[in-house]
N, C-alpha and C positions, 0 to 999 in steps of 0.2 A: 324161303328161308332156309331150307335143307341143302341148296345148292352151295357146297362149299367152295366150288370154283369161283363164285362170286365173292366170296370172303377173301380169298386167297388174293384177287385182283384188288381188293379193298385196303390191304396194307399201304401204309404211307411210307413206313420205313420198318422192315422186318426185324430190325435190330430193336425197336422200341416199342413199336405197336403192332403187336402179333394178332393173329386171328383171335386168340384165346382174350385179350384185352378188349378187342372190339365187341365180342360175344358178351362179355360182361357189361359193357356199356349198352349194347343194345337190349339186352334181357331187362335192365334196370329202366330203360326208357319205356319199354312195353308196360312194366308195372306202372310207372308214373302214369302212363296214359290211361290205365285202367282205373287207377285211383281217381283221376279226373273225370272219366265218364261216371263212375259211381256217385262222384258229388253232384254231378249234373242231374243224375237220376234221383238223388236224394231230394234235391229241390222239386224236380218235376213232380215225385209222387206225394211232396207235402207242401205245394205251393199254396194250399189253403191257409197255412200258418203263416205265410208272408205276404199278406194282402196288399201291403204297400210297395211292394218291390218292383223296381223298374229295370228294364234290360241293362241300363249302364251301372247301376248299382250291383246287380248280379255279376256281371262281368268283372267288377271291381273285387267283390268277394271270392270270385272264381280264380282270379289272378293272385290274391292274397294267399288262397289255399295251396297254392303249388309250394309254397315254402314249407308249410306242414306236411304236404305229400312227400317233399324231399326227405324231411326228417323222418316220418313214419316208415317210408320205403327203406330208408337207411337203417332204422332199428330193426326192421324185419328181415333184412338182407345182409346185415353186416357180417355175419358169420360165413354165409356162403360167399360172398365178395372175398373175404379173407382167405378162404379154402382154394378159390379159384386163382388168388392172386400169389399163393404161397410160392418162394423162390426155390422150388424143388421140382425136378422132372417128374416125380410120381404124380404130380397133378394131370398128367396127360393120360394116365394108366386108365384102361377101360373101366375097370371097378370102383376106381376114384372118382371119375366122371359120373358114373352111374349113382353113387351115392350123393354127389353133390346135386345131381339133376333132381332127384327125388326130394332132396331137403328143400330145393327152389320151389317145387311145385307145392309141397306140404306147407311150408311157412307163407308163402304168398297166397296160396288157397284159403289158408285160414284167415288172412288179412282181409282177402276180397269177401269172404263170407261174412265176418262180422261188419264189414261195411255195409253189405245188403241187408243184414238183420237189422240193422240201426234205421234203415229206410222205414220199416215197419214199427219199430220199438220207439222211434223219438217222438213221435205224437203223445205217448204217454209219459214221458219224462221231460221233454224239451231240453234234454242233455244228450250229448254224446255219451254212449256207454263207456264207463272206465272200469278200472280194476276192481274198485267196489262192487261191482255186478256179482263176482265171485264169492265175496263175502257174504252177500245178501242171499244168494241162491244155491251156494255150494252145497248145503246140506239138504236141499230140496230133492226128496226121493223121487219125485215124478217130474223131474226136470226134461228128461227124454222125450215122455208123453207130450209135454207142453212144446217142445221143439217140434215134435211130429205133426201136433195139430196146428201149429203156426206154419209148417210147410204146406199143409193142404190149404189153409186160408189164403196164404200168399205164395200160391203155386207159380205165379209169374217170376217171382224173385229167384225160385228154384231153376228155372229154365235160364235165366240171365246168368246165374251162377255157372251153370254148366256150360253155356256159350262162353264166357269169360275163360274158363279153365281150358276149353279147345283152343281159344287163342293162345293162351300161355305154353300149351304143348307144341302147336304148330309153329310158334315163332321161336322156339328155344335154340334151334340149330346145334352145331356141334364145334367144339374148340378142337383144333388140332395143333400139333407141336409146329413151332416156327423153325426157321433155319438156325435161329440162335440156340436151339436145344442142343444142337450138335458141337457147339463151341463153349464148353464150361469156362473157360476163361472170361467170356463175355456174358455168359448167360445168368451166372449168379449175381454179380454186382448189378447188371442191368434189370433183373426181375426183382432185386432187394430195392432198388431205387424206385422202380413203379409201385411196389408195395407200399413204400413209405408214401409216396405221392397219394396213393388211394387212401391210406390212413388219415393223411391231413386233410383231404377234401372231405372225408366222411365226417371227419370231427368236426369241421366247419359247417357242414350240411346239417349236422344234429343240433348243433349250438345256435345255427341260424346267423353265421357271420364270422369274420376274422379278428374284429378289433377285439381290445382288451376289455372294452366296456359292454361287450355281448356276453350274456349269460345264456345258458341252454333256454331254448324257448319253451313256454309252457302253455297251458290252456289259455290262461289270461290275455296272452299276446295276440290271441285270435280277435280280440275285441278292437283292434286298432282301427277297423273300418266298418265294424258293425254298428247299427243304429239301435239295436236292442239284444238283449241276451240269447234270445232263440237264434239270431242269425250267426252266432258262433257255430252252429250246428253246420252251416253250410262252409265256414272256412276250415274247419277241422276234419279229421278222417278218425275213424274209429280205432285203428291199430295205434295210431300216435296217442290218443286218449287213454287207451288201455296201458301201453308200455309206459307212458310218462308218468303213471300214477300208480305203479307198481308199490313203490315204497312210501306212498302218501299215506298219510294218516287218515282213516276214516273214522269220522265221529260217529259215536253211538248215542242213541236217544238216551236221556237220563230221566228218570222218573222218582226224584226225591219227594215230588209233590204232584197233586193232580193238575191238569191244566187250569181249572179255576183257581185253585189254591195258588199257583205259582204267580198268577197274575196279580192277586192280591198283595203278595209280598214284594214282587218287581216286575215292572212291565216295561218293554223298551217302546211301547207306542205313547207318544207325546201328543196330548189333545191340543195344547197351545192355544186355545180358542182366547182371543181378545176383543175388546171393543175398540182398542186403539187402532188409529189408522196406520196400515203398512207404510213405512218409511222407506222408500227406494233408495237407499244409499249404497254407493259403492263399497264393495267389499275386496280388499287385498290381503292375501294371506301369503307370508314369506316363511318357508320352512329352511331352516339354515342347516346345513349339513355339520353334523358333529358338534354343535354348540351346547356341550354339557353344562349343566348349571354349576358345577365346580370350577369352571373357568370364568363365571360371571362375578366381578368383584362385588357389586352392590347386593349380591344374594348370599354373600358369604363373609359378612363383616366380622364374624367371630373367628375366621381362620387366622393362623399364625399370629396368635394373640392380637387379634384386631388390625394388623399391619398389611393384611393382604388386598392387593389391588385388583387382581384379575388381568383379563387380556381382552377385554370388550369395553373400552372407554366409551364409545358412542352407544352402545346397547345400554350401558349404565345410565347414560344421561337420558336416553329414551325413557327408560324404566321410571325414571323420578317424575315424569309427567304423564304416565300411562297407568291403566288399570292392570297391575300385574299380581301374580301369583307366586308365593315364595316356595310352598311345597307342592310344586307342579311335577308331573311325571309322564315319561313316555308309556305306551301300551305294547311296546315291543322293543327289540334290539337292533333291527335292521331298516334300512332305508326304505325297502318295499313294503314294510309294515307299517310306516308313517302315513302314506297316502290314505289308506281305507280308515284309519284311525282319525285322522285329523279332518278329513274331507267328507266321510260318509258315516262317522261314528261306529265303525265296526272294528272290534280288537282282533289281534292275532293269537289265538290260544290254540296250544298244541302244535301249530305249524302257521307260517306266514299266510295270511287270508288271499294274498294276491296271487300266490301260486298254488292254491288248493282247488279240489274240484268245485268249491261253492263260489269261486270269484264270478262264474257266470250267472249266478242267481239273479232274479229281478229284484233291483233295489234302486232306490232314490236317494242319492247323495246330495250335498248341499248345492251343487252345480245344476243338478236337474231339477232341484224344487225351485231355485230362484229363475233358472231358464223359464219356466212355467209360469213365471210372474214378469216376465218380459226381459230379463236380464241376458245381456251377452256375456259369454263365458270363455275363458281361455287359460290354458296351462303352459308354464314356460319352465324348460329345463335346458341348460346349456350342452349338455353332451351330445353326440351323434344320435340322431333319430333311432329309436328302437332300444337304446341304452336302458337296462333294468326293466325294460317293458313299461315304463313310464307313460308312453304315448297310448298305450293299449289300455292301461288302467285309467288314464284320466278320461278316454272314451267311454269306458263302462261306467265311470262315475258321473257322466253327463256333461262332460266338457265339450263345447262346440268345436275348439280349434286347438291346437297344440303347436307350440313355437319352440324348435330346438336348434341345434347347430346348424340343420339344412336351411332353415327359415332366416337364421341369423346372416348367414351368407358371406361371412369373412373369415376364411380360415387363417388369416394372419394373426388373430387373437386367440387361436388355439393354445392351450397350454403345455401341449405336448404329451399330455398323459389322459385327461378325462374329458375335457370339452373347453369351452369359452370361458376365459378367466371372469371371476365375479364381478371384478370393476366394470368392465366392458359390457358384460351381459346384463347386469343390474341397471345401467344406464339404457340399453336397448329395451328392457322391460319397461322402465319408467316413460320412455318417449312413445313406445307402442301403445300405451293405455292413452295417450293423448290423442291417438286417432279412432278410439273406440266410442260407440254410442253408449251413452249413459242410461240407466245404471249397468255396471258391469259387475262381474266376479272374475278375479284373476287369482292365479296362484303361481309362485315361482319357487322351484328347487334350487339351491346353490349348490356348488360343487367343490369350489376351491379348497375348503377345508377338510380335504380328503387325503388318505394316504396316496402319494407320498409327500403330501403337503408342500406342494410348489409354490413359493413365492415369486411373482415376476421380477426379472432383472433390475427393473428401475427402482424397485423398492427392497432389494437386498440389504442395503445399507440405512434404510429409512425405519424399518421396524427392528426393535432389539430382539435378541434372541430370548427364548423363554426356558423352562427346565427341561422341556422336551420339544421336538420338532413341531407339533401341532400347534404350540403356543404362538410362534411368530406367524404362521399361516392365519391363526385365528385373527391376530391383529390387522393382518392384511384384509380378512372377508369383513372384519367389523368397519374398516374404513370404507370399504366398497359399499357397506351398508348405508354409512354416513352419505356418501356422495349420491346413493340413491334417494334418499330422503331431501336432500338439498335440491335435486332436479325435480322430484315430485311436488315439492312444496310451490315450485313456481308455475304449476300447471293448473288448469281451470278446475280440474275434478277432484284435486285435493282436498280441499275443505269439506267436501260431500262425501267423504270416505271414512270408513273405518278399517284399520289396519290391525292384523294378527301376526305377530312374530313369534316363533316357536323354533324347536329343533326336531330333527328326524328321530333322533335318539341320543343316548349318552354314550359314552365310552367307558370301558374297563379303566378305573382310576389307576393312574401310576404315580400320583403325587401325594395326595392326602388320604390317610387312612379312614377317615370319616366317609368317604365315597367308595370304599372298597368292600361293599356288600349288597345285597339284594335290595336295599333301599337307594343307595347312591347310584347303583347301576343304571337306574331308570330316571334320575333326577335332571330335568330339563326346565328352562325358562318358557312361561307362556304369558305372552303380554298383549293386551288390547290397547291400541293407541287412537285416539279421536282428535284430530285438529281442533275440533269446535268444543272439546273438553266435556262432550254429552255422557260421556262415561268419566266419572271424576278420577283424578290420580289417587291412587292407593294401592297399597300392597296388602292383598288379601292374604290371610294366613289360613283359609281352609284349604283342604286337599284338593287338587287339580289333576285332571289328565287330558291327554290330547282327544279323548272320546267326548269330551265335554265343549269343545270348541263349537262343533256345529249347533248343538241345542243353545248355546249361549248367544251365538250370533243371531240366529233365528228369533229369539226372544227380544233381542235389542232392535231387531227390524220390525218387530210386532207382527211377525209371520202368523196368518189367521188361520191356518190349516192343520190337520193331524199330521204327523210324520214319525217316521221310524227311526230310533237312535238309541244305542246301548248307553251312551254317555247321560250326564244330568246337566240341567240348565243352571248355570251358576248365578243368573239372575233372579231366580225364584227364591225367595227369602224362606219358603216352607218347603224347599227341596232338601234332599240329604246327600250331598255330594260324597262320592267315593271314587276310590282308584282301584282297578283290577289290571293285573298284568301276569305273565307266565314266566317264571324264573326257573327254566329248565324243567319243566314238567310239575313244579310246585307252584300253585295259584297263591298270588300275593293280594290280599284285599284290604285297604285302608279306608278308615272312616273316623272322624274326629281325630283323637290323638294315638289310635291304635292300628297296628299292623297285624293281621292274621295270615298266617302261613297254612295253606290247606293241600293235602296230597290227593285229593279226589275222593277219599273216603271219610278221612279224619282230619281235623286240625292238628298241627304239629308244633306251632308257635303261636304265641301272643306278645307283641311288644308295644310299649309306649314310646313310639319312634322318635317323637320331639325331643324327649329328654335323654333316650337310649338310642342316639345315632348310629352307635357300633352294633346294636342288636345283640347285646350280650345278656339281658335279663330276660327270660323266658317266663311270662305270666300265666302260662297255659293252665296251670293247676291253682292259680291262686285267685283267679278272677273269671268263675264259671258262667255268670251272668253275661258278660261281654262276650265270652267264647261262643255262649249259645246262640246270642243275637247275630254276632257276625257270622257265623257257621250256617245259620238258616239263609242269610242275604247271600253269601257267596254261593250256596247250592242253588238258589233261585236263578241267580245270574248265569251260571253255568249250564242250568236246565234250559232256560230260555236261549242262550247261546247255541247249544247242540241241537236242540229240536228245532228252532227256527231256520237254522241253516240246511238242516237235512231236509225240511219239510218245504224249503224254499218259501218261508213266510217272512220277508225282510221288506215289506212296504205296509204301510199303515192303510187299512181297508176302511 
């Protein structure tokens, strides 16, 4: 590798691909190779934790891990790559090259070291080590002695580390000036173009793709092929886990009450023991993009002096024959927060659960619970596979299959922005269920009613404009929903099904002042529809939240086993339904007619939200009994949330 004559002969075009550019690519490939080898060693030394692993599945996980190796290696090497690509001739200076060389050895040496350390540490945590390690152990005075003892106990990992460092050093090579260096007129524009190309490729590698629907990959994205949370450790690498969680909020255990006291105040363990026979009805959940309650006419009859019609005529007609909830609320503000809330009864407090370090915790959402009872499970979303990490999260939540734009297979129906148009994709969803074995649980997440609110050309003059661009698009998505139910109603599985229709989140209101506060910002519809009317048509006035969907469904099915859920069962007449959400760091807790705002230490507001929709009359100092009761409950909820996520106690034992 030190034979520079070889690299001189390797030039394809000395004006574009210089020896220096080749060396950058070569060194990066060596790092990628070492990352993959450490992943294989990670599995070999911890194979007792993966007793059901097959060679084919291991290969699948290893292959998926390359995506995270690419992102992790780019995080580690981005500064070195930039310094080596800088469009200045100083980059060939001996001192400059020496500095960048040692930077390369140190940064990648640390990356390889933490990867190897996790081989030994993983069995104790079942998580790849992330940045919270430094929070937990940063003040430990005997950390060096602990590391020293670890080196003695795992001496073979020390030798592997030394060998890997030798490989890095021996394969480093030397970058030499190209002929281009002597031609300033060409050198600067060409090297600048190369730098811009490197930056573009690096950004795409860190994000995990080029498309507009791709967000930077997170730890949760590693679950796309994993059969259980522990397998995320094979897919991930430790440098990626650490660097991706530098700014992630780390929960701290709360001790408002003792563990026994908090269980008596509020417990997320639902016994749900029943003598009634488990009824294996199909379950279909539709999560509608941005269908805020403000836009649903039947839930806003008082608006605009009683003249308001809204923008969802079909949903209004469905609500009239359904079991619906007027005061229903989302548990988050983002699409990625809706999936765990609706499908696993896990809220996003402090940060989105789906992209937190706790997303890989062992848990059993609705799909996992029903799959154990013989259900076929599938998740549908019309965006390109990988968008928003929905495919990975659905896998973590227990869904067997994922149907995205790839499976849909007809790009002619692409809307040009996000994915397959709602009308076509909901038809695909309805017809696909006709091929499923009953009973089944399916979920679809729509996308058309998302900025830039594109309405297909053939409907541009069919649906009237509203007060904002969203309104016309909502009319289209509502029409797509109408067509879905028409197609579904003609299929054999339809009458043996319970449908849940809700929204992923609300939107900051721009029309009605009644929705421009911490109450309206979370207001959404939640509707249960049964074609056989086994749930009577009624508009329930109790408070409702996304977290309650899973417990309510399980009660309706007479699910006979204990399960874990932060929400409440709305069919339990003895239950006390509540709502909790995070309004920018202030926790909002609703119960009965009241909403309490809590800053983590003290209550800061109490409102009778049904009569005070603008939240202008703070009753904090006027109703101390209510304040004390609700403060006790929100403290218990927050303690259970923090402590159970930290301790990985999210399954009913």
